[in-house]
N, C-alpha and C positions, 0 to 999 in steps of 0.2 A: 700314517700310514690308514690302511682301511681299518675300520674293527667289524666290529656287532653290527654295529647300527645298516654300513653299508652292504653286509651278509646277506639281511634282513631287506631293504632296500633290494638289491638285487632280487630276492626271490620273489615276492612281491610284482619287478619289471617283469619280472622271465614270466611270471601267471599271466600277469594281462600280454603279453608278445603270443607265449601258446594262445592263449583265448583267442586272440585277435587276427594271426596267423594261420594257426593252422587248424583251426574253428569253423575253418570257408569264410575268413573273413579277404576282402576286397584288397587290391595289387598296394591301394594305399593305406591298407591298417601294418603293415608291415608284414615280413615274415620270419617268424623261428625255428628253426632245426627241429626234428623228432628229436634226436640226439644233440643238446646241446655241448657242446665241447667248455672246458673249465675255462681258457679264453673268452668265449661265447658270452660265458656268464660271467662273467670277470668285466667283459664292459656291459656288460647289464648291469654292474653296478653304479657305471654312470650315463648311460644311454638310455634314450626310450625311443620305440618305433616315430619315422616324424609323423606328424598331424598329418592326413589328409588335405590338400588343396580345394578348394570351393570348386563344383565342378563347375563349368558356363554352358554347361545343360547341352551342348551339341555334339554328345556322344560320339566324337572323333575316334572311332576302333581304332583305328591303327595309334593312334596315341596311349590310347588303354592299355593294346599291346606292349609299348614301347616303355610303360609305366609297369606293368606286371614284370617284362623280363627286369629292367635294374632292381625292381625288391628284391629279384631273385640271386644276385647278386651281392646283395645287404650281409644277411650274415658273412659273410666271408669278409668282409671289411670290419665289422664290430670282431671278425675271430683277426684278425690283423691289430683292430686295437686293440684289443686285451692283451696282445702281449710288449705292449707297453710298461714302461716301468713305476715303479706311485712313483717315484719325482718326473717320469715325464705324463703321466696321468694329474697327478698335481700342480703340475706347471698347465697343464689345458685350464684347468680348472679356477689356477689362479689367474693367469693370465687371458682370457680364450682359443689361447694358444700354443700348439707344440710345435715344434722343427726338429726330424730326423734325419739329418746326412745319413743316405744308402750304405756309405763307409761306414758310420756309427751303428747298423742294426746286428744284431745278434744275431745267432744260427736260426733261432727260434722266431727273431720277428722274420728273418728269408724264407724261413720253410710255408711263415703264415702270408706272405706276399705273394711268394712264387703260389700260394695256392687261389687268393685273390683273383689275380693272375689265368688261373687255368679254370675256374670257376667262370670269370668272364665269357674265357673264352667259347666255353660249355652252351654257355649263353647266348651266344652272341654268334654261333654260325652260320654261319650263310647269311646271315644278317649282317647288313655296316647301323649301328645306333647310333643316333646323332650326326654328330659331324665326324665321330672315330668310328677305324676298321672295327671287326673282328675281333684283333688281337689288340689291343692294347699296347703291349709291349712293342709291335711294330712303330703303332701310335709316337711311341714315346721313340722311337729310333729315329723316326721324320722328327721330331720339335729334337733335334740332339742331342739327344742321350746317348751315353756311351756305351758297347757293344756290353760290359758286363754290372749298366746301370754306376755306374761311381758318384755320375756326377748328379743324382738323381736325388733331391731332394721331397718329401714327402713332411706332408705337413697339415696335419688337424686345426681347422679352426672352427670357433661358435662365432657365427654370425650376428645379426645384432636382432634374427627372429627367432635367434635358443635357436637352430639348425645348424649340425655341427654336419662340416665339407671334410670330404678327404683332400686334398690339395699336391699334383704330382707338379714339383717345378724340375728345371735342369739347370744345374747353374753353367753359366758362358765361362769360357778362361779369360773373360775379363771381372771373373768372381759375381757378372750380376746373376740371377736369377730369372729367368720367363719362366710361365704358367704354361704348362702342357697340358690338365687335365682335372678340370675339379669334377667332384662329384660327391653332392647329399648325402650322407651316410644315417644321419638317426636327429632327434630334438633331444634339447638336453634340458 
């Protein structure tokens, strides 16, 4: 279970998030909401803002704008992460991965996932980010997701770089999984 130590760490991490994200920081520093939800604060007990990538010095404004938009969806991804149960978070920390079939999501997790989808639509309205459309749910359908997303599997995975990514997989009729969408959301 998460004790006093993690609560103290979460306050320190939140302070860092607020300083980096709300104090005029760059898109690479991450963004914290002005009034963080309990789920965001819970995620901050484990996650920290992604470290900025070294600049190539080319000054590509299109890439910078895309990164800035992507960082605007991170708080919603963190809120979704913050709805994971203690057991799910402990599993991710101990094994570097936790997968949750959509059929096993709680109502609170569905609400947070739908909020993430809504934020994505808002941020990318009229823009096609990377190889996806402005509506991530449509992209999931195109990748083979059922209309009710019942064959969706959401995985949080810690990469060797300690970067935490949220992956959306589609479970095929034969039981295999096909990755539909990866999104780096934080560092561990």
